[in-house]
C-alpha positions in Angstrom: -47.7 9.4 -24.0 -46.8 12.8 -22.6 -44.8 13.6 -19.8 -46.5 15.0 -16.8 -44.3 17.8 -14.7 -43.9 16.4 -11.7 -43.6 19.7 -8.3 -43.0 18.6 -4.7 -45.3 19.1 -1.9 -43.4 22.7 -1.2 -43.1 24.0 -4.5 -46.8 23.5 -4.8 -48.5 25.5 -2.4 -52.1 26.9 -3.4 -51.8 30.3 -4.8 -53.4 32.3 -3.0 -56.3 35.1 -3.9 -58.6 34.3 -5.4 -69.3 13.8 -22.5 -71.0 11.1 -23.3 -68.3 8.8 -23.6 -67.5 10.1 -26.6 -63.1 10.5 -27.0 -61.9 13.7 -26.1 -60.8 14.2 -29.7 -64.6 14.0 -31.4 -66.3 15.8 -28.1 -64.3 18.8 -27.2 -65.7 22.4 -28.2 -63.3 25.5 -27.6 -64.7 28.2 -25.1 -65.3 30.7 -28.4 -67.5 28.2 -30.1 -69.6 27.7 -26.4 -69.7 31.7 -26.3 -71.5 31.9 -29.5 -73.8 29.2 -29.1 -74.5 30.6 -25.4 -75.5 33.7 -27.0 -77.9 32.5 -29.7 -79.6 30.1 -27.0 -79.5 32.5 -23.9 -82.8 34.3 -24.9 -84.6 30.5 -25.2 -83.5 30.1 -21.6 -84.8 33.4 -20.4 -88.6 33.6 -21.7 -88.9 30.0 -20.5 -92.8 30.0 -18.8 -92.5 31.0 -15.3 -95.3 28.2 -14.5 -92.9 25.7 -15.5 -91.1 26.2 -12.3 -91.2 27.4 -8.9 -89.0 30.6 -7.7 -88.1 30.0 -4.3 -86.7 33.7 -2.7 -83.3 33.0 -0.4 -84.1 33.9 2.9 -81.7 31.6 5.6 -83.9 29.0 5.2 -82.8 25.2 5.1 -84.9 22.8 2.7 -84.7 19.1 3.4 -85.3 16.3 0.8 -86.0 13.2 2.0 -85.6 9.1 1.3 -87.1 8.4 -2.5 -87.6 12.4 -2.8 -87.5 14.3 -6.3 -87.0 18.0 -5.9 -86.8 19.6 -9.1 -87.7 22.5 -11.6 -86.6 25.2 -8.9 -85.2 29.2 -9.8 -83.8 29.9 -6.3 -83.4 33.9 -6.1 -80.0 35.1 -4.2 -80.5 38.8 -5.4 -82.3 39.0 -1.9 -78.9 38.7 -0.2 -79.8 36.2 2.2 -78.5 32.5 1.9 -80.6 28.9 1.4 -79.0 25.8 2.0 -80.5 22.8 0.5 -79.8 19.1 2.2 -80.1 16.2 1.4 -79.2 13.0 3.8 -81.1 10.2 3.0 -81.1 8.1 0.5 -81.9 7.6 -3.2 -83.1 11.3 -3.7 -82.9 13.0 -6.3 -82.1 17.4 -7.3 -82.9 17.9 -10.8 -83.5 20.7 -12.5 -82.4 23.6 -10.1 -81.0 27.0 -11.2 -79.4 29.8 -8.9 -79.9 33.5 -10.1 -77.4 36.0 -8.7 -74.1 35.8 -7.0 -74.5 34.6 -3.1 -73.5 37.6 -1.2 -74.3 36.3 2.0 -71.2 36.1 3.7 -72.1 32.8 5.7 -69.4 30.7 4.1 -71.3 27.6 4.0 -72.4 24.9 1.5 -75.2 25.7 -0.8 -76.0 21.8 -1.1 -75.1 19.4 1.9 -75.5 16.0 0.8 -75.0 12.6 1.5 -76.6 9.0 0.6 -76.3 7.3 4.1 -78.1 4.0 3.4 -75.7 2.8 0.7 -78.5 3.6 -2.2 -77.9 5.5 -5.1 -78.6 9.5 -5.6 -78.5 11.9 -8.3 -78.1 15.4 -8.9 -78.7 16.4 -12.4 -79.1 19.9 -15.0 -77.9 22.3 -11.8 -76.9 25.6 -12.3 -74.7 27.2 -10.1 -72.6 29.7 -12.3 -73.2 33.0 -10.5 -71.2 32.2 -8.3 -70.3 33.7 -4.5 -68.8 37.0 -3.5 -65.4 37.4 -2.6 -65.9 38.6 0.9 -68.4 35.2 1.6 -66.7 33.6 4.3 -67.4 32.7 8.1 -65.3 33.6 10.9 -63.4 30.5 10.0 -62.1 31.8 6.8 -63.8 29.3 4.6 -65.5 30.2 1.9 -68.8 29.4 0.3 -69.2 25.8 -1.2 -70.9 25.0 -3.9 -71.8 20.9 -2.7 -70.5 19.2 0.1 -70.7 15.7 0.6 -70.9 14.6 4.3 -68.5 12.1 5.5 -71.2 9.4 6.7 -71.8 9.3 2.5 -71.6 5.7 2.3 -73.8 4.8 -0.9 -73.5 6.7 -4.6 -74.0 9.9 -6.0 -74.1 10.4 -9.8 -73.1 14.6 -10.7 -74.4 15.1 -13.9 -74.8 18.4 -16.0 -73.6 20.3 -13.5 -72.4 24.1 -14.1 -70.3 25.5 -11.1 -68.4 29.0 -11.4 -66.4 31.7 -9.0 -67.2 29.9 -5.8 -65.5 31.2 -3.3 -64.5 27.7 -2.0 -64.9 24.0 -3.6 -67.1 23.0 -6.5 -68.1 19.6 -5.5 -66.1 18.4 -2.0 -66.6 14.9 -2.3 -63.3 14.2 -0.2 -65.1 13.8 3.1 -66.3 10.2 2.9 -62.8 9.0 2.3 -62.0 9.1 6.2 -65.4 7.8 7.2 -68.5 6.6 4.9 -66.8 5.3 2.0 -68.8 6.4 -0.5 -68.8 6.6 -3.7 -69.2 10.2 -6.3 -69.2 10.2 -10.5 -69.1 13.6 -11.7 -69.9 13.7 -15.6 -71.0 15.9 -18.2 -70.1 18.8 -15.9 -68.4 22.4 -15.8 -66.4 24.1 -13.4 -64.6 27.1 -13.6 -62.8 30.0 -11.1 -63.6 28.2 -8.3 -61.2 28.4 -5.1 -59.3 25.7 -3.1 -60.5 22.7 -6.0 -63.0 22.3 -8.4 -63.8 18.8 -8.5 -62.2 17.1 -4.9 -62.3 13.4 -4.5 -61.1 10.3 -1.9 -63.2 7.0 -2.3 -62.2 4.1 -4.7 -64.8 4.1 -7.4 -64.8 7.8 -7.5 -64.2 9.4 -11.0 -64.8 12.4 -13.2 -65.8 11.8 -16.7 -66.4 14.1 -19.9 -66.3 17.0 -17.8 -64.1 20.3 -18.1 -62.2 22.7 -15.6 -61.5 26.2 -16.6 -59.4 28.8 -14.7 -58.5 32.1 -16.3 -58.1 33.8 -12.8 -60.5 36.8 -13.6 -62.1 36.4 -10.6 -59.1 35.8 -8.3 -60.1 32.3 -7.4 -57.5 30.0 -8.8 -57.8 26.6 -6.8 -56.5 23.3 -8.1 -58.3 21.7 -11.2 -58.9 17.8 -9.9 -57.9 17.0 -5.9 -57.5 13.5 -4.8 -57.4 12.5 -1.5 -56.9 9.2 0.0 -57.5 6.7 0.1 -58.7 6.4 -3.6 -58.0 5.2 -6.6 -59.7 8.2 -8.5 -60.4 7.9 -12.1 -60.5 11.1 -14.7 -61.7 10.0 -18.1 -62.1 12.5 -21.3 -61.8 15.6 -19.3 -60.1 19.1 -20.5 -58.2 20.7 -17.6 -57.3 24.1 -18.4 -55.5 25.9 -15.8 -53.6 29.0 -17.6 -50.7 28.3 -15.4 -52.4 28.6 -12.1 -52.4 26.4 -9.4 -52.0 22.6 -10.1 -54.2 20.5 -12.8 -54.4 17.4 -10.5 -53.3 17.0 -7.3 -52.5 13.9 -5.2 -52.4 13.1 -1.8 -52.9 15.5 1.7 -52.6 15.5 5.0 -49.5 13.2 4.6 -51.5 10.0 3.6 -51.1 9.0 -0.6 -53.6 8.3 -2.9 -53.5 7.2 -6.9 -55.0 8.7 -9.8 -55.2 7.1 -13.3 -56.2 9.5 -16.4 -57.2 8.4 -19.7 -58.2 10.7 -22.7 -58.0 14.1 -21.3 -55.7 17.2 -21.9 -54.5 19.1 -18.9 -52.5 22.3 -18.4 -48.6 21.3 -17.9 -47.8 24.8 -16.8 -50.0 24.3 -14.3 -48.9 20.7 -14.1 -49.3 17.9 -11.4 -48.5 17.2 -7.9 -48.1 14.6 -6.1 -48.0 14.5 -2.0 -47.1 12.2 0.7 -45.5 9.2 -2.0 -48.9 9.6 -4.4 -49.0 8.6 -7.8 -50.5 10.2 -10.8 -50.7 7.5 -13.8 -51.2 8.9 -17.1 -52.9 6.4 -19.3 -54.1 6.1 -22.7 -54.3 9.5 -25.2 -53.4 12.1 -22.4 -52.0 15.3 -23.7 -51.2 18.7 -22.6 -53.4 20.8 -24.7 -56.8 21.4 -23.0 -59.5 23.6 -24.8 -62.2 24.2 -22.3 -65.9 23.1 -22.9 -68.7 23.3 -21.7 -70.6 19.9 -22.0 -73.8 19.3 -24.0 -76.3 19.2 -22.0 -75.1 21.6 -19.4 -77.7 24.3 -18.7 -75.7 28.1 -18.8 -78.3 30.0 -17.4 -80.4 29.7 -14.2 -84.2 29.8 -16.1 -82.8 27.2 -18.7 -81.7 24.9 -15.6 -85.0 25.0 -13.7 -87.2 24.7 -16.5 -84.9 21.6 -17.4 -83.5 22.8 -20.3 -80.1 22.6 -21.8 -77.5 24.4 -23.9 
């Protein structure tokens, strides 16, 4: 089993600036292959009939999704320069087939999605494209950048994320650690892709939460070099069949925060050993079966690679 480089809390200060159950060995595809596939399929997403989805112009509005409601087939036009917030703070809701077109340049430093299942049910986010990101200056007066998904502290149920594409956000891609201090709800991120975001890409806290069949990629091109997976207390957090390619930036996996320890169990995954693993406050990252240090980032099957593709219900 590969040995994980350990870093002390003082050595791991973040750099400033900016799968379906198959095993990693037969599931991973290289970025070069992904680029070829995206080029070949990009036209298909671009020509999707507009009546397949509703176009919503961002104008600073808030859209609220209620209990049992399905909100789907939306293309959000961010080229207006304004923000939009989608909030789902009830139970058994579904967000599906949503694409954001254009970089968020609003400067509000909010969360694009504020979500929680507050009645112990199961809610779903699937087939969402947030790949156009947010601008470097997009932060509020407190210095917080734009977050893609914020899971509220009172989340007490379960949220499934599947086939989500998040890139170039000035703050966390999926900020799902807050329920660890209150509601205790779980989050499962499956078959999703996050790249070049700041602070962290996938951030979880509660036992039963996990990341599976997913990929994280940091190349530093946008200056956003956040942690790969960040586990907060109480844990334990599971990581299975994932590829975490950091190109030596920040840490691939970080366990623990604010003086509180947690546990992470990693299986059938590869992580960047140059970026390494950081364990704070007595935390432990357990490397289980088939863990390597030669990650090959990929976009999982089913993840949309354009706003139109997502809004029309398509995928790569």
